[in-house]
N, C-alpha and C positions, 0 to 999 in steps of 0.2 A: 465046728458048729458054734462054739462059744465065741470065737472071733467074729463070725458073721453077725451074731446077736449084738456084740459090742459096737460094731460099725453101724448097725441100724439105729441103735439107741443114740449114738453120738450125732448121727445125721438128723434125727428127730429133734434133739436138743438144740442143734445149731439153727434149724429152720424156725423153731419157736423163738429163739433169741432175735433172729432177723425180723420176724413179724412184730415182736414187741418194739424194736427200735423204729420200725417204719410207722407204727401207730403213734409214737410220741412226737415225731417231726415229719409231717406229711410232705413238706417242701423239699426234703433232702432226698437225693437219688440213692436207692439201696445199692450197697456194694455188691459186686458180683460174687457168687458162691465159689469157694475154692474147689480146685479139682480133687478128685477122689484120692489121688496119690499124694496130695500135699499134706504137710504136717499140721496137726490140729492147733498148735500154738503159734503158727506164723501169722503176722499182722497183715492187714490189707494195704495195698499200695495207695499213697495219697493222691487225690485228684489234682490235675494241673491247675495252676492259678489262672484266673481270667485275665485276658489282655487288657491293658489300660485304655480307657476311652479317649478318643482324640480330643485334644484341647483346641481352643480358638486360634493358636499360633499357626496351625496349618492353613487355615483359611486366609489369615493375613499374609502369609508367605506367597499365596497364589494370586494376591491382588496385583493389578497392573502397576508398573513403576511410573512415578511422576516424572515427565520429561524434564521439568525444571530442576530436579535433584540430580540429574545425570551430569557428570563432569564433561566438559568439552572434549577432553582427550579420549573419552570412552565412546563418543558418538561416531557414526560412520562418516567417512570423508565427504560424501556428497551432502549430507545434512550440515556439516560444519561449513562447507563452502557456500551453501545456500544462505545460512545465517549471516556469514560475513558479508556476502553480497547485499543482503537487505540492510544491514547496519551501515555499510558504506554508502549506499544510496540515500538513506535517511540523513547521514551526516553531510553529504553533499548538498542536499536540499536545504538543510538548516544553515549551512555556511553561506549559500547563495542568498537566502533571506536576510541573514545578518549583514552581509555585505551591502545589499540594497538598502537596508535600514540605516547603516552608517553613512552611506552616501546621501540619503535623504536628510539626515540630521545635520550633516556638514553643509548641505545646501541651505537649510533653514537658519543655521547659526551664523554663517559667514556671508550670506547674501548670494544673489545671482551671479552667474559667470564662473562659479567655482565647481570643479569636477566635470564629469562628462554626462551626457544625456543621450538617450536612444528613443526614437519614434519608429515603431514598427506597425505597418498597416497592411491590410489584405483587401484586394478588389476582386469582385466576382464578375468576370467577363465571359463566362461560359455560354455556349449556345443553348437554344431551347430544348435540345435533345438530352441535356444533362441537368440534373437537379442536385444541388449540394445537400448532403445529409449529415456530413461530419467534417469538422475542421479542427486540427490540433497543431499548435506551435510549441516548440521546445527551444529554450535559450540556455546554452551551456549545460545541457543535460537536465534542465528543470522545466517542467511543463508550465507555461505561462498563459496559455489560452486553449480553451476546449469548448466547442459547441456541437450539439447533436440534435438532429431532427429525424427521427425514425419514419415519420409519416411523409417526409419530403414535400411538405406543404408550405412552410413558412421560411425556413433558412435560406432557400434559394432566392427569395424576394429581397433579401438584404444585399445591396450592391457594394458596401464597403464595411470593413471591420477595423476597429482600433485594437490591435493585438497587444501592444506594450507601449507605455509612455511613462518615462520616469528616469531618475538618475541611474547611472551604471558606472562601474569602475573603468578607468582608462585602460586600454589594452586590446588584445585580440579576443573576439567572441565568435561563436558559431550558432547559427540559427537553422533549425530543421522544421519543416512543415509537411503535413500529410492532409490531403483533401480527398474525401470519398464522395463519389457522385452515383446517383441512380439514374438509369436510363428512363427517358420519357418520350412517348409518341402516341399518335392517334391512328385509328384504322388499322391498316396492315402493319404499322410500326408499333403497335401496342405491346408487342412482345419485348420491347426494350426495357419495360419496367421490371422485368425479371432479372436484369443484369446490373451489377455494380462495377464502377471503374474507380481506380485509385491513382492519384498523382502525388509524387514525392519529389522533394528537392531540398538542398541545403545551401546556405549562404554564409560566407565568412566576411566579417567586417571589423574594422579597427576604430576604436573611439579615442579621441584626443582630449586632453584637459582643456576645459573651457569651450568645447565644441559640441554640436548636436549632430548625431549620426541618424539619418533618415533611411530606413529600409522599407521600400515600397514593393510589395509583392502582389501578384495577380494570378488568378487561375483562369486559363484561357483554353480554347479549343484549337489545337495546332493541326496543320495539314489541310487536306481538302476532301472532296467527295471520294477520292480513291483511297484515302487513309483508313485503315481498319478502326472500328469504334474503340477498341481497347487501347489504341495508341494515340488517341486524340487528346485526352485529358492531360494537362501540363500546368506547371507553376513556374513563374519566372520572377526574379527579384532584381531590383536596382538599388544600389547603395550610393548615397550622397552625403557629404558633410558640410554643414553650414554653421555660421557663427550665430550665437544667440542675439536676438534683437535687443538693442538698448532702448530704455524708455526715453521718449522725447522730452526735451526741456519744456517746463511749463512757461507759457507766454506771459509777458508782463501785463499787468492790468492797464487798460486804456478806456477812455471815454467812448461810448458807442458813436460811430460816425466821425471820429476825429483821429488825429495822429496822437501818438503817445505824449503825455504831458511832460514838459521839461522839469527837471529837478530844480527846485528853488535854490537860489544862491544864498549862502550864509550871510547874515547881517554883520557889518563891520563892528569891531569892538570899540567902545567909547571909554575915554578916560574918566575916572571919578571926579565929580565936581563940575563937569562941563555939560 
């Protein structure tokens, strides 16, 4: 009986101590009460430490990587090949421009007749059923001429185009052309306006030092009434080489309506004193 009284007294004292501790600090969570069989002098287990708050480094690590900072060897093979192809094409265009510029400066500094020249032209000889909407010329892999007319109202009215005129390096050259036409018709043939037709061709020519290479191309309608419309559009080129024209000699001054005046003879020398 005395033991039970002691247990009751100890439990009352412990509950009073917990109530006093909770009143002094309301924000702290009260510790759980020990079990009945636990020793009175045992200490309560410490609460686990809170987890550290995430810093800003995690957000920066999730940011996308800048492509310019990626090393070429770490890129996929397809991306590297595409970049190399773009750089090569840009270098080729730059080299062609510099080569043409050097030839032009050479022509200006040393006078006519030095170096080679090229004259490229295009004639539009297509029939009324075709209207030119796009024309592109490429010389040695570099685009030198491009015209576009999406409405098909103005470009087909031009009968001739000066594609390229100027100095060019002596040697072999390749010219590629692409002409796009839109069908045109009236009445029952009005459906042709819904179709487009493309003509392609290439021409190789050689330029010689001191010569002019003339490349005359024309778009024409080949075949006849039995030829399908998609096979009629064509381009043909003719290459000729001519010598540059020399300037004519200036005529000697003459009196209008008469023959050239004779050169006066020199007066005979006289001795001094006579």
